One Martini backbone bead per residue (centre of mass of N, CA, C, O) as a GRO file, in nm:
protein
  203
    1UNK     BB    1  10.487  -0.585  18.066
    2UNK     BB    2  10.311  -0.330  18.051
    3UNK     BB    3  10.550  -0.136  18.048
    4UNK     BB    4  10.674  -0.238  17.784
    5UNK     BB    5  10.427  -0.191  17.599
    6UNK     BB    6  10.409   0.113  17.654
    7UNK     BB    7  10.691   0.186  17.547
    8UNK     BB    8  10.646   0.078  17.259
    9UNK     BB    9  10.405   0.260  17.191
   10UNK     BB   10  10.550   0.530  17.232
   11UNK     BB   11  10.767   0.482  17.018
   12UNK     BB   12  10.578   0.441  16.776
   13UNK     BB   13  10.441   0.718  16.794
   14UNK     BB   14  10.700   0.883  16.751
   15UNK     BB   15  10.773   0.773  16.474
   16UNK     BB   16  10.514   0.850  16.325
   17UNK     BB   17  10.515   1.154  16.392
   18UNK     BB   18  10.777   1.221  16.246
   19UNK     BB   19  10.679   1.139  15.959
   20UNK     BB   20  10.414   1.307  15.939
   21UNK     BB   21  10.561   1.589  15.929
   22UNK     BB   22  10.684   1.516  15.626
   23UNK     BB   23  10.414   1.508  15.508
   24UNK     BB   24  10.231   1.530  15.191
   25UNK     BB   25   9.971   1.679  15.026
   26UNK     BB   26   9.846   1.596  14.695
   27UNK     BB   27   9.666   1.800  14.481
   28UNK     BB   28   9.492   1.684  14.167
   29UNK     BB   29   9.242   1.816  14.112
   30UNK     BB   30   9.002   1.552  14.068
   31UNK     BB   31   9.195   1.303  14.173
   32UNK     BB   32   9.281   1.396  14.453
   33UNK     BB   33   9.497   1.211  14.647
   34UNK     BB   34   9.836   1.239  14.744
   35UNK     BB   35  10.180   1.171  14.806
   36UNK     BB   36  10.448   1.308  15.003
   37UNK     BB   37  10.793   1.416  15.088
   38UNK     BB   38  11.037   1.562  15.280
   39UNK     BB   39  11.374   1.558  15.194
   40UNK     BB   40  11.419   1.873  15.238
   41UNK     BB   41  11.408   2.174  15.423
   42UNK     BB   42  11.396   2.358  15.138
   43UNK     BB   43  11.140   2.198  14.970
   44UNK     BB   44  11.201   1.907  14.898
   45UNK     BB   45  11.005   1.678  14.697
   46UNK     BB   46  10.875   1.346  14.697
   47UNK     BB   47  10.729   1.144  14.430
   48UNK     BB   48  10.515   1.042  14.204
   49UNK     BB   49  10.448   1.089  13.880
   50UNK     BB   50  10.134   1.008  13.885
   51UNK     BB   51  10.052   1.222  14.099
   52UNK     BB   52  10.098   1.477  13.928
   53UNK     BB   53  10.053   1.473  13.636
   54UNK     BB   54   9.869   1.741  13.453
   55UNK     BB   55   9.766   1.887  13.677
   56UNK     BB   56   9.726   2.097  13.920
   57UNK     BB   57   9.936   2.126  14.203
   58UNK     BB   58   9.894   2.085  14.562
   59UNK     BB   59  10.074   2.160  14.858
   60UNK     BB   60  10.033   2.007  15.189
   61UNK     BB   61  10.130   2.052  15.492
   62UNK     BB   62  10.113   1.958  15.829
   63UNK     BB   63  10.033   2.276  15.902
   64UNK     BB   64   9.835   2.363  15.637
   65UNK     BB   65  10.005   2.463  15.421
   66UNK     BB   66  10.008   2.613  15.092
   67UNK     BB   67  10.158   2.502  14.772
   68UNK     BB   68  10.303   2.571  14.460
   69UNK     BB   69  10.471   2.353  14.287
   70UNK     BB   70  10.775   2.277  14.144
   71UNK     BB   71  10.893   2.104  13.868
   72UNK     BB   72  11.210   1.959  13.835
   73UNK     BB   73  11.136   1.640  13.801
   74UNK     BB   74  11.072   1.350  13.577
   75UNK     BB   75  11.003   0.976  13.574
   76UNK     BB   76  10.802   0.743  13.423
   77UNK     BB   77  10.968   0.477  13.436
   78UNK     BB   78  11.006   0.506  13.778
   79UNK     BB   79  10.797   0.696  13.916
   80UNK     BB   80  10.929   0.999  13.947
   81UNK     BB   81  10.927   1.308  14.150
   82UNK     BB   82  11.040   1.656  14.168
   83UNK     BB   83  10.987   1.901  14.414
   84UNK     BB   84  10.921   2.264  14.485
   85UNK     BB   85  10.907   2.480  14.764
   86UNK     BB   86  10.853   2.798  14.925
   87UNK     BB   87  11.051   2.687  15.187
   88UNK     BB   88  11.165   2.666  15.528
   89UNK     BB   89  11.231   2.463  15.786
   90UNK     BB   90  11.149   2.178  15.732
   91UNK     BB   91  11.036   1.848  15.809
   92UNK     BB   92  11.246   1.621  15.743
   93UNK     BB   93  11.324   1.325  15.652
   94UNK     BB   94  11.462   1.023  15.739
   95UNK     BB   95  11.723   0.863  15.567
   96UNK     BB   96  11.775   0.550  15.462
   97UNK     BB   97  11.939   0.235  15.389
   98UNK     BB   98  11.818   0.009  15.157
   99UNK     BB   99  12.075  -0.188  15.136
  100UNK     BB  100  12.007  -0.309  15.446
  101UNK     BB  101  11.781  -0.474  15.386
  102UNK     BB  102  11.544  -0.734  15.497
  103UNK     BB  103  11.384  -1.006  15.497
  104UNK     BB  104  11.118  -0.950  15.742
  105UNK     BB  105  11.109  -0.664  15.782
  106UNK     BB  106  10.972  -0.401  15.938
  107UNK     BB  107  10.708  -0.194  15.794
  108UNK     BB  108  10.581   0.136  15.689
  109UNK     BB  109  10.294   0.303  15.566
  110UNK     BB  110  10.256   0.653  15.469
  111UNK     BB  111   9.942   0.832  15.406
  112UNK     BB  112   9.621   0.888  15.193
  113UNK     BB  113   9.397   0.677  15.213
  114UNK     BB  114   9.104   0.778  15.099
  115UNK     BB  115   9.173   1.071  15.239
  116UNK     BB  116   9.362   0.981  15.495
  117UNK     BB  117   9.563   1.151  15.675
  118UNK     BB  118   9.839   0.968  15.795
  119UNK     BB  119   9.811   0.680  15.743
  120UNK     BB  120   9.874   0.342  15.881
  121UNK     BB  121  10.074   0.062  15.769
  122UNK     BB  122  10.165  -0.285  15.833
  123UNK     BB  123  10.467  -0.494  15.774
  124UNK     BB  124  10.666  -0.691  15.546
  125UNK     BB  125  10.931  -0.803  15.385
  126UNK     BB  126  10.928  -1.031  15.098
  127UNK     BB  127  11.118  -0.871  14.878
  128UNK     BB  128  11.423  -0.836  14.679
  129UNK     BB  129  11.461  -0.655  14.361
  130UNK     BB  130  11.352  -0.660  14.022
  131UNK     BB  131  11.208  -0.447  13.756
  132UNK     BB  132  11.026  -0.388  13.477
  133UNK     BB  133  10.930  -0.158  13.282
  134UNK     BB  134  10.696  -0.049  13.029
  135UNK     BB  135  10.942   0.093  12.900
  136UNK     BB  136  11.180   0.294  12.722
  137UNK     BB  137  11.542   0.375  12.707
  138UNK     BB  138  11.713   0.416  12.441
  139UNK     BB  139  11.570   0.133  12.341
  140UNK     BB  140  11.561   0.023  12.641
  141UNK     BB  141  11.500  -0.155  12.895
  142UNK     BB  142  11.385  -0.094  13.227
  143UNK     BB  143  11.540  -0.141  13.540
  144UNK     BB  144  11.447  -0.181  13.895
  145UNK     BB  145  11.458  -0.147  14.212
  146UNK     BB  146  11.273  -0.333  14.469
  147UNK     BB  147  11.001  -0.346  14.711
  148UNK     BB  148  10.843  -0.608  14.875
  149UNK     BB  149  10.518  -0.616  15.038
  150UNK     BB  150  10.238  -0.656  15.288
  151UNK     BB  151  10.153  -0.378  15.269
  152UNK     BB  152   9.878  -0.184  15.281
  153UNK     BB  153   9.736  -0.041  14.992
  154UNK     BB  154   9.607   0.274  14.854
  155UNK     BB  155   9.460   0.526  14.740
  156UNK     BB  156   9.714   0.772  14.855
  157UNK     BB  157  10.000   0.621  14.893
  158UNK     BB  158  10.122   0.740  14.669
  159UNK     BB  159  10.446   0.882  14.744
  160UNK     BB  160  10.493   0.758  15.003
  161UNK     BB  161  10.641   0.631  15.280
  162UNK     BB  162  10.879   0.384  15.363
  163UNK     BB  163  10.936   0.250  15.689
  164UNK     BB  164  11.107   0.176  15.953
  165UNK     BB  165  11.129   0.116  16.297
  166UNK     BB  166  11.301   0.407  16.315
  167UNK     BB  167  11.178   0.614  16.081
  168UNK     BB  168  11.315   0.545  15.816
  169UNK     BB  169  11.347   0.601  15.488
  170UNK     BB  170  11.337   0.318  15.235
  171UNK     BB  171  11.084   0.428  15.059
  172UNK     BB  172  10.847   0.448  14.776
  173UNK     BB  173  10.530   0.429  14.714
  174UNK     BB  174  10.356   0.296  14.402
  175UNK     BB  175  10.220  -0.011  14.411
  176UNK     BB  176  10.027  -0.290  14.297
  177UNK     BB  177  10.038  -0.656  14.305
  178UNK     BB  178   9.772  -0.865  14.288
  179UNK     BB  179   9.644  -0.703  14.555
  180UNK     BB  180   9.909  -0.795  14.783
  181UNK     BB  181  10.160  -0.620  14.666
  182UNK     BB  182  10.383  -0.399  14.767
  183UNK     BB  183  10.546  -0.123  14.604
  184UNK     BB  184  10.889  -0.002  14.627
  185UNK     BB  185  11.123   0.245  14.612
  186UNK     BB  186  11.426   0.278  14.695
  187UNK     BB  187  11.622   0.518  14.839
  188UNK     BB  188  11.871   0.478  14.644
  189UNK     BB  189  11.708   0.550  14.389
  190UNK     BB  190  11.626   0.834  14.471
  191UNK     BB  191  11.909   0.949  14.514
  192UNK     BB  192  12.003   0.905  14.222
  193UNK     BB  193  11.787   1.081  14.090
  194UNK     BB  194  11.861   1.348  14.229
  195UNK     BB  195  12.159   1.361  14.149
  196UNK     BB  196  12.104   1.354  13.841
  197UNK     BB  197  11.912   1.609  13.826
  198UNK     BB  198  12.098   1.820  14.012
  199UNK     BB  199  12.413   1.761  14.026
  200UNK     BB  200  12.409   1.639  14.329
  201UNK     BB  201  12.409   1.580  14.646
  202UNK     BB  202  12.123   1.470  14.820
  203UNK     BB  203  12.230   1.568  15.113
   0.00000   0.00000   0.00000
């Protein structure tokens, strides 16, 4: 039994370490820390739109290097932003298929809550559904697929990855509802956003 528990712990540590390497700290003026993660090894970074804000943003990769990112696209309605830094061969996250998620599945949020880089919280998916955003696009209300979970989030988790037990990113953490429900945008929503903005396959 001890051997099995040790093996499981080692595997969990490896999974977390893999994701942490793709994690980015986003410093936004005096607003403190936000999170993002490397979507593609050529410097493409995904985060929340509200993390970028209006102030100058600085991206710090897991090796400590700092880059001034270029904002390629942002959508305040679904709270997504796409950044690019001038770097190559970066440790990109493994992207999972969020359409295969099931209620009750174990997931982890990795980010920088309260300025603690790479902190991990664990929970399970409580619901999969849709939510309306607060604004309109072309005069119509916007609804978006969401993942609800009981993963504990805090300021600094926004823009960071929600990952499954295999270490694949299945969502991007964005907000809390009622103080106890973490909300994440599914990875397939992010993929569609990137494809729409760049006019190419996000892979």
